[in-house]
N, C-alpha and C positions, 0 to 999 in steps of 0.2 A: 504494500500500499504506499506508494511513493507520491507525495504531494508537496512539491517545492514551489513556493510562490514568492517571487521577488520583483518588485518594481525597480529596485536600485540598479539592476544589471541591464535593464532594457536600454537600447540606444536612444539618443535624443533624435526625434524625427517629427514628422507631422503628427499631431495628436489624432488618435482614432476617433471616428464618428460613431462607432457602436461599441457597446460594452463587450460584445463577443470578440471583436478585434482586440480590444484592450486586454481582455483575459488571455487570449491566445498569445499576445506579445509578452505578457507577464510570465508565462510558463516557458516560452521559447528563449527568454533571457538573452536576446540579441542574436541568437543562432538563426541563420537564414533557413526558412522552411524548405526551400528547394534543394538544399544540400543534405537534408536529413534522410536517414534510412526510413523505410515505411514504418518500422516498429517504433522509431523515435518520434516520427510525425504523429502516429496514432497515440502515443503516450502524452504528448504535448496537447493534442486535441482532447483527450480524455480528461486530463487535469483541468483544462479550460472549461470543458462541459460540466464537470462536477461543480465548479465554482458558479457557472451559469445556473445550474439547477438549484443550488443553494440560494442564489440571489433571487431567482424567480419565485421560489417557494417562500422566501422571507418577505419579499415585496412584490407580490403579483401585480399590484396596480401600477407599478413602474414600467410595465412592459405591455405591448400590444400583442395579444395572442395571434399567431398565425394559424388559425383553425381551418381555413379553407384550403382545398386542394391538396397539393403535394405534402406540405408540412404536417397536415392532420394525418395523412396516411403514414408518413414517416413516424410520427408520434405513436400511432397505433402499433406499428411494427416494433418500435422500441419497447412499448408496454408489453406486447406479447412475448417478445424474446426475453424480457426481464422476468416475466411470470414463469415461463417455461424453464428458464435457468434456475430460478429459486425452487421450483418443484423438483427438478432433477437433483439439485443439491440436497434437498430433504430426503429424497428417495435413496440416494447413494452417497452418504456423507464421507465415505473413504476415498472416492474417486472423483467426485464432482467439484468443480471450481466455480465460485460465484462470478458472474459478470454483471456489473452494475449498469444501470441505464445509461450513464455517461460513457461507459465503454462501448455500448452499442451505438450511441450517437457518434462517437469518435470514429469507430471503424467505418461506419456508413459514410460519413463526411470525408474522411481521409481517402477511402477507397474510390469514391466518385471523383474527387478532385484529382487524384493520381491518374486514374484512367483517362480523364479528360485533359490532363496535362496543365492544369492550372491550380497550383498550390499556393496562391497568393494569400497573404494575411487577410485581405478584405474578403475574398471568397470564402475561405475557411471560417473565419470569425463570424461572418453573417450567417453562414449555413449552420454552424454550431448554435448560435443564438436562436435562430428561427426554429430549429427542431427542439431545443431545450425549452423554449417558451411554449410551443405547442404541446409538448409532452407534459410539462408541469401544469399547464392550464387544464388539459383534458384528463390527466391521470394523477391528480393531486393526492388522492388517498393511497395509491400505490407508492408514490414518491415519499409520502410520510412514513410508510412501513419500511421502505428501503433505507431512509435516513435513520430510523431506529436501529435496524440491523447493522448498518455501517458504523454508527456511533458506538454500539456495543462491541463490535469487533475492534474498532480503533482503540477503545478504552482498554480492551484486553491486551492489545499489542503494546500499548503505551504504559501499562501498569508499572509503577515504580519510577517512571521517567518524570523529570521535572516539567513544569509548564501546565497550561490549561488543557482540558480535554478537547479533542478535535470535534468540531461541530460545523458541518457544511453549511447549515442554514446561517449560522452566525458569520462564518467566513465569507459567504456570499454577500451578506448584508454589509460587512466591512469593506469588501472589495468594491461593491456598487457605490458606496460612499466615497471611497478613494477615487473611483472613476469620475464621479460627479465633481469632486474637488479639482482633479487634474484637468478635466475638459473645461471647467468654468474658469480656471486660471489662465487659459490661453486666449 
């Protein structure tokens, strides 16, 4: 469960116009997306999507849900894959691995962008945000359950370590606040 978030290492450039792009830049930490392996790109997208899901869950009113068309269908697919994965993990606890909704979002976005040859920050960030917003708006109860499981697992992994418990909803809220401050200052 690797979640490294740093605004300090991002290069100075034109400020992003979307929270999704900002979150993606935060996790890329200045590394060009086009030079990343697919696994690295997928991880950066997953980390950004987890922050996006937390922010949308924390402040749903701050986002306009993309519930029509493709994004709603993508959100439905993410919800189904998440539910199927959790069922499989419960059925076979020794061999199943949990895949979080943000992992499904990241794989979908990174795969489509790679296939089409456009892994720009703008394209990936906006796609991550669009699907995360549609998913969180349409499948809020599933996301609440996922956050509960994620928080329990993160607490178990962090047991004995210093610092506050990991909380994606709060991390999303804080990140959204930082994004607002950053874009308002420009």
